C-alpha positions in Angstrom: -43.5 37.3 -3.0 -45.2 40.0 -1.0 -45.6 43.7 -0.8 -44.1 45.9 2.0 -47.0 48.0 3.3 -47.3 51.0 5.6 -50.5 52.7 6.6 -49.5 56.0 8.1 -51.6 58.8 9.7 -50.3 62.1 11.0 -50.3 60.6 14.5 -48.5 57.3 13.9 -47.9 54.2 11.8 -51.2 52.3 12.0 -49.9 49.1 10.2 -46.6 48.0 8.8 -45.7 44.6 7.4 -45.8 42.2 4.5 -49.0 41.7 2.6 -50.3 39.8 -0.4 -52.7 42.5 -1.5 -53.9 46.1 -0.7 -57.2 47.5 -1.8 -58.0 51.2 -1.6 -60.5 53.7 -3.1 -59.0 56.6 -5.1 -60.6 59.9 -6.0 -60.7 59.4 -9.8 -60.2 55.7 -10.2 -62.6 54.0 -7.7 -61.4 50.9 -5.9 -58.0 49.6 -6.9 -56.0 46.6 -5.7 -52.3 46.3 -5.6 -50.4 43.0 -5.9 -46.7 42.3 -6.3 -45.3 43.5 -9.6 -47.8 46.4 -9.8 -46.7 49.3 -12.0 -45.7 52.5 -10.2 -48.7 54.4 -9.1 -49.6 57.6 -7.2 -53.2 58.5 -6.4 -55.3 60.5 -4.1 -57.4 58.5 -1.5 -61.1 59.0 -1.3 -63.2 58.5 1.8 -63.3 54.7 1.9 -62.0 51.4 3.1 -58.5 50.3 2.9 -58.1 46.5 3.1 -54.7 45.0 3.7 -54.4 41.2 3.2 -51.4 40.2 5.3 -49.2 37.3 4.3 -50.7 35.4 7.3 -53.8 36.1 9.3 -57.1 37.9 8.7 -57.5 41.0 6.6 -57.0 44.3 8.3 -59.5 47.1 7.4 -59.2 50.8 7.9 -61.6 53.7 7.5 -59.6 56.3 5.5 -60.6 59.9 5.1 -58.3 61.2 2.3 -54.6 61.1 1.7 -52.4 59.5 -0.9 -51.3 56.1 -2.0 -47.9 55.4 -3.6 -46.8 52.1 -5.1 -43.3 51.4 -6.3 -41.0 48.4 -6.3 -43.4 46.2 -4.4 -43.8 48.8 -1.7 -47.2 50.4 -0.9 -47.4 53.5 1.2 -50.7 54.9 2.3 -50.3 58.4 3.7 -53.6 59.3 5.2 -55.2 62.5 6.6 -57.2 60.4 9.0 -57.3 56.6 9.3 -58.8 54.3 11.9 -58.8 50.6 12.4 -62.0 48.9 13.5 -60.8 48.6 17.1 -60.1 52.3 17.3 -63.6 53.4 16.1 -66.0 54.6 18.7 -69.2 53.2 17.2 -71.5 55.2 19.5 -69.8 58.5 18.5 -69.9 57.5 14.8 -73.7 56.8 15.1 -74.3 60.2 16.7 -72.2 61.8 13.9 -74.2 59.9 11.3 -77.5 61.1 12.8 -76.3 64.7 12.9 -75.1 64.6 9.3 -78.4 63.0 8.2 -80.3 65.9 9.9 -78.0 68.4 8.2 -78.4 66.9 4.8 -82.2 66.7 5.2 -82.2 70.4 6.0 -80.0 71.3 3.1 -79.4 68.6 0.5 -76.7 70.7 -1.2 -74.5 70.9 1.9 -71.3 69.2 0.7 -69.7 69.2 4.2 -72.7 67.5 5.7 -72.7 64.9 2.8 -69.0 64.2 3.5 -69.6 64.0 7.2 -72.3 61.4 6.5 -70.0 59.3 4.3 -67.3 59.4 7.0 -69.7 58.4 9.7 -71.2 55.5 7.7 -67.7 54.3 6.7 -66.7 54.3 10.4 -69.7 52.2 11.3 -69.1 49.9 8.3 -65.5 49.3 9.3 -66.5 48.8 12.9 -69.0 46.1 11.8 -72.0 48.1 12.9 -75.0 48.5 10.7 -75.3 52.1 9.5 -79.0 51.9 8.9 -81.1 54.1 11.2 
């Protein structure tokens, strides 16, 4: 038995299909994985990875920057503010964004927007398979 999964951004459906498991990071609950038979659930998505384990083939990973996850009757819907698969991430642009965010946080360690920008850039680099160390 599998889950019906959709990963949706404002622009399009990024992934739709059958999966054995979905893992996402929620704002208050940390990482959570959904399998068939999961209790109904609604949660806010944090900046983090979403990993979909399809019925067949390799895991599909997305960089997600907020949104919501809903689980009901073996269906998982991830409605995201912004989501990018590894192949859609511009690693050079993400590295520049990381460097700018690091400079901003060095100048003002209390700048919440710079801290969030740094987390988003490092997440993009991680999902793209690029080391975020620099």
